[in-house]
Every structure is written in C-alpha cells, then in structure tokens.
N, C-alpha and C positions, 0 to 999 in steps of 0.2 A: 531574802525574804522581803517583800514588800511591807513598810508599814505607813501609816497615816497619822500625822500631826493632826490632832483634833483640838479645836477651841471654839468658844462662842464669842462672837463680836456684835455689839450693839451700836446703833446709829445714836450718838450723843445729841442731846437736844431736841430730839423728835418728840412731836406732841403726844404720839402714842408709841410705845415701846416697838421698836424694830430690832429684833435680834436674830442672827443667823448662826447655824453651826458650819463651821468652816472645816474642811478637810483638805490638807495639802498632802499629796503623796510624798512619801520619803523612802527612796531606794537606797538603803544602806543599813548598818547595823543598828540595834535599839540603842546602845549606849550613845551613838552619835546623834540620834534623834533626841534623847533626853538632854545631851550636853549643848547641842545647837538649836534645839526647837525654839527657845526663846528668841533668839536672834532672828530666826525666819519669820516668827510672828510679828516682831518689831518691823520687819520688811514689809510684810503684809499690810501692816496698819499705816505705813509711810505712803504705800501705793493707793490706799482706801481712806482718804481723809474724812474725818468725821466719826469714823468707828473706833470704838473703845473695846479693850479686852474685858469681858465679863467673866470673872471667876478664874479658874486655872486652866491648864491644858495637859495633854498627855499623848503619848504615843500609843496606837493600837496596831497589833499586827493582823495579817492575813486578810486585809481589806483590799479590794480592788476598785480603782476609780476610772 
C-alpha cells in the first residue's frame, strides 16, 4: 500500500511566514515510514536550504500522488 510522509516546512527568515505542506510518496510498509521518515525529511531539508521543519510529521496511508 502506498503511504505518504507528510510534514510542514517553513522558509526561515522570510519577512512573511511561508509554510508548505510537503507530501513525499512512500512505497513500503508503515513501520518503515515511521522508522526512516525522519531521515527522509532531513534529506529533503538538505535539498531545500532555508526551510525548517515546523512541528511533527506523520505517515498517512491510501493517498495517491
């Protein structure tokens, strides 16, 4: 079943808050999404300098991207 790793990332230092809901497709079991999701978020943040994680993250099932 397809899962989606979901989190909110905000552009740090922007004069007006700019936050985006990020959804990364995850094709694998839910426990792997929970286990390795934080590493995927860290990778995404490295690839998108200036953004920071706002709040937590979760794995949602049954979403199609």
